C-alpha positions in Angstrom: 0.0 0.0 0.0 1.5 3.4 -1.0 2.8 5.7 1.8 1.1 9.0 2.2 2.6 12.4 3.1 0.8 15.5 4.1 2.8 17.6 1.7 4.4 17.1 -1.7 8.1 17.0 -2.2 10.3 20.0 -2.9 10.9 19.9 -6.6 14.6 20.4 -7.3 14.5 22.4 -10.5 17.8 22.7 -12.3 17.4 26.2 -13.7 18.4 28.2 -10.7 21.5 26.0 -10.1 22.4 26.2 -13.8 22.0 30.0 -13.8 24.3 30.3 -10.8 27.0 28.3 -12.7 26.5 30.3 -15.9 26.8 33.5 -14.0 30.2 32.4 -12.6 31.5 31.2 -15.9 30.2 34.3 -17.8 32.0 36.6 -15.3 35.3 34.7 -15.7 35.4 34.2 -19.5 36.3 37.8 -20.5 39.2 37.9 -18.1 40.5 34.6 -19.4 40.2 35.8 -23.0 42.0 39.1 -22.1 44.9 37.3 -20.4 45.3 34.3 -22.8 44.2 35.9 -26.1 42.3 32.6 -26.7 38.6 31.6 -26.6 37.8 28.4 -24.6 37.0 25.8 -27.2 35.1 22.5 -26.9 35.2 19.6 -29.4 32.2 17.3 -29.1 32.7 13.9 -30.7 29.5 12.1 -31.6 29.0 8.8 -33.4 25.6 8.0 -34.9 22.3 9.8 -34.5 20.9 8.9 -31.0 17.8 11.3 -30.5 18.6 12.1 -26.8 22.3 12.7 -27.8 21.2 15.1 -30.6 19.2 17.1 -28.1 22.0 17.4 -25.6 24.7 18.2 -28.2 22.6 21.1 -29.4 22.1 22.4 -25.9 25.8 22.0 -25.0 26.9 23.9 -28.1 24.3 26.7 -27.5 25.4 27.1 -23.9 29.1 27.4 -24.8 28.5 30.0 -27.6 26.1 32.0 -25.3 28.9 32.4 -22.8 31.5 33.6 -25.3 33.1 30.2 -25.7 33.4 28.1 -28.9 32.1 24.6 -29.7 33.0 22.3 -32.5 30.8 19.3 -33.5 32.7 16.3 -34.9 30.1 13.8 -36.1 31.0 10.3 -37.4 28.9 7.5 -38.8 28.2 4.4 -36.8 30.4 2.4 -39.2 33.6 4.1 -38.0 36.0 1.7 -36.4 37.2 2.0 -32.8 40.8 2.6 -33.9 39.7 5.3 -36.4 37.7 7.1 -33.7 40.6 6.8 -31.3 42.8 8.4 -33.9 40.4 11.3 -34.3 40.2 11.9 -30.6 44.0 11.8 -30.3 44.2 14.4 -33.2 41.9 16.7 -31.3 43.9 16.2 -28.1 47.0 17.5 -29.9 45.2 20.5 -31.4 46.3 23.6 -29.5 43.1 25.5 -30.3 41.0 22.8 -28.6 40.8 23.1 -24.8 38.2 20.4 -24.0 37.0 17.2 -25.6 33.7 15.4 -24.9 32.9 12.0 -26.3 29.1 11.9 -26.5 27.6 8.7 -25.3 26.2 6.2 -26.2 28.7 4.8 -28.7 28.0 1.9 -31.0 27.6 -1.4 -29.3 30.9 -2.8 -30.6 32.6 0.0 -28.8 30.5 -0.1 -25.7 30.9 -3.9 -25.3 33.8 -5.0 -27.4 34.8 -8.6 -27.9 37.6 -9.8 -25.6 40.9 -8.4 -26.7 39.4 -5.8 -29.0 39.7 -2.0 -28.4 36.6 -0.3 -27.1 35.3 2.9 -25.6 38.0 3.0 -22.8 40.7 3.2 -25.4 38.8 6.0 -27.1 38.4 7.8 -23.7 42.1 7.4 -22.9 43.1 9.2 -26.1 41.8 12.4 -24.4 44.6 14.5 -22.9 44.5 14.9 -19.1 43.8 18.6 -19.2 41.2 18.3 -21.9 39.1 15.6 -20.3 36.0 17.8 -19.5 33.7 14.8 -18.8 36.3 13.1 -16.5 36.2 9.8 -18.3 39.9 9.1 -19.1 42.4 7.2 -17.0 43.9 10.6 -16.1 40.8 11.6 -14.2 40.0 8.4 -12.4 42.7 8.2 -9.6 41.7 11.4 -7.7 38.0 10.4 -7.9 38.7 6.9 -6.7 40.8 8.3 -3.8 38.3 11.1 -3.1 41.0 13.7 -3.4 38.7 16.6 -4.1 41.5 19.2 -3.9 43.4 17.4 -6.6 40.6 16.7 -9.1 41.1 18.2 -12.5 37.6 17.2 -13.6 34.6 15.7 -11.9 32.3 14.2 -14.6 29.6 16.6 -15.6 26.5 14.8 -14.3 28.1 13.9 -10.9 29.3 17.5 -10.7 25.7 18.7 -11.5 24.3 16.4 -8.8 26.9 17.7 -6.3 26.1 21.3 -7.2 22.4 20.6 -6.7 22.9 18.9 -3.4 24.8 22.0 -2.2 22.1 24.4 -3.6 19.1 22.5 -2.1 20.9 21.7 1.2 20.8 17.9 0.8 22.8 16.2 3.6 24.8 13.1 2.6 27.0 12.2 5.5 25.8 9.1 7.2 22.9 8.6 4.8 22.3 5.6 2.7 22.5 6.2 -1.1 21.4 3.8 -3.8 22.6 4.4 -7.4 20.8 2.5 -10.1 22.4 2.0 -13.5 25.9 1.1 -14.7 26.8 4.1 -16.9 30.5 5.0 -17.0 30.1 8.8 -16.8 27.1 8.9 -14.4 26.3 6.0 -12.1 29.9 4.7 -11.7 31.5 8.0 -10.7 28.5 8.9 -8.5 29.0 5.7 -6.4 32.6 6.8 -5.8 31.6 10.4 -5.1 28.9 9.5 -2.7 30.7 6.7 -0.9 34.0 8.4 -0.6 35.2 11.4 1.5 33.5 13.8 -0.8 30.1 12.9 0.6 30.6 10.3 3.3 27.4 8.4 2.5 26.9 4.7 2.4 26.7 3.9 -1.3 25.1 0.8 -2.9 25.2 0.2 -6.6 22.4 -1.5 -8.4 22.3 -2.5 -12.1 20.7 -5.1 -14.4 22.6 -8.0 -12.9 21.0 -7.3 -9.5 17.7 -9.2 -9.2 14.8 -6.7 -9.5 13.3 -7.8 -6.1 16.7 -7.0 -4.5 16.8 -3.6 -6.3 13.4 -2.7 -5.0 14.3 -3.7 -1.4 17.5 -1.6 -1.5 15.7 1.4 -3.1 13.1 1.2 -0.4 15.8 1.5 2.3 17.6 4.4 0.7 17.7 8.0 2.0 19.0 9.1 -1.4 18.1 7.4 -4.7 19.9 8.3 -7.9 18.6 6.6 -11.0 20.4 6.5 -14.4 18.8 3.6 -16.3 17.0 5.4 -19.2 14.9 2.4 -20.4 11.2 2.3 -21.2 11.1 -1.0 -19.3 12.3 0.5 -16.0 10.3 2.7 -13.6 10.6 3.9 -10.1 7.2 4.6 -8.5 6.3 6.2 -5.2 5.5 2.9 -3.5 9.2 1.8 -4.0 10.5 4.8 -2.0 11.2 5.3 1.7 9.1 8.3 3.0 11.3 11.4 2.9 13.8 10.0 0.4 15.7 12.4 -1.9 15.4 11.4 -5.6 17.7 12.4 -8.4 16.4 11.2 -11.7 19.3 11.6 -14.1 18.0 9.3 -16.9 17.0 10.8 -20.2 15.3 9.0 -23.1 12.9 10.1 -25.8 9.6 8.2 -25.9 7.7 7.2 -29.1 5.7 10.5 -28.8 9.0 12.5 -28.8 8.7 13.5 -25.2 11.7 13.5 -22.8 11.3 10.9 -20.0 13.2 9.8 -16.9 13.2 6.7 -14.7 11.0 8.0 -11.9 7.2 8.3 -12.0 7.1 11.9 -10.9 3.5 12.1 -9.8 3.7 9.2 -7.3 7.4 9.8 -6.3 6.7 13.4 -5.4 4.1 12.3 -2.9 6.6 10.2 -1.0 10.0 11.8 -1.5 11.1 15.0 0.4 13.0 16.2 -2.6 12.8 15.1 -6.3 14.1 16.3 -9.6 11.8 16.5 -12.6 12.5 15.3 -16.1 13.0 17.4 -18.1 14.1 20.4 -16.2 16.1 18.8 -13.4 19.6 17.5 -13.5 19.9 17.9 -17.3 20.2 21.7 -17.4 22.8 21.6 -14.6 24.8 18.9 -16.5 25.1 21.3 -19.5 26.1 24.1 -17.2 28.6 21.9 -15.5 30.2 21.2 -18.9 30.7 24.9 -19.4 32.3 25.1 -15.9 34.7 22.3 -16.8 35.5 23.8 -20.2 36.5 27.0 -18.6 38.7 25.0 -16.2 40.3 23.2 -19.1 41.1 26.4 -20.9 42.6 27.8 -17.6 44.7 24.7 -17.2 46.1 25.1 -20.7 47.3 28.6 -19.8 48.5 27.9 -16.3 45.7 30.1 -14.8 44.2 27.6 -12.3 45.1 24.7 -10.1 43.1 21.5 -9.7 40.4 21.1 -7.0 36.7 21.9 -6.5 34.8 23.8 -3.9 31.2 23.1 -2.9 
């Protein structure tokens, strides 16, 4: 039987958080340009024509250009080989005019899940230079996140950075809380587990994915103080009756349904009656992820000209 609350959840809209990030970036870009004589430039590498990816690439490019930064869109057909894509990313890494590189996911299945011994997405990610890895996915960005060395981080992946900024903005406490992360994405769920469970947040972190039986997933979700879902499948839903009363829900999944509407994992109407805080889709974490990318691009440009040191403040 569903739990009932006397009041609905606080809806954690992304717009005010994104606007705060944009204001900080917009204030810093003119000074950077004056000192470096360069414009922060992002190269977005996209393979194929995924509808959700198309939407986000457009928003990312618009955000960069609106803030006085530049964005290049490098699109490749799904037939490109992993080695060829890796070579293209390496070429961009060596281009002096490019400050940040983002590989838009998902990639083709043969790159996402290569046969044993074949190169895959990680080899593509690792072709990104350390100071240009604006989505924090290469081997250069992993050690500090794994060790929770916040003061040494070059880049926190954009979606985890967005969640962390939203937690700070909405006053979400993490220390001593139990967090359940659902999904196995390399740039969202995986780094979020490390961020939450490490010294950055000091929560208890449990990772659920498709290999965890559904009944166990629901049991774990029902025990969680914080739920972060990143599945993005039409076959997966989190409803209100699955939540602990007062839980905080971050829905970071994005998919386009058959009607062309943007959907997440959580059933907003029922979840908002049980949770204390919940993000909508669209309008929640997504806009902050785009803003976080502009923050990371500015960082990358500053690294290139020795104008900043690693580390984040929240």
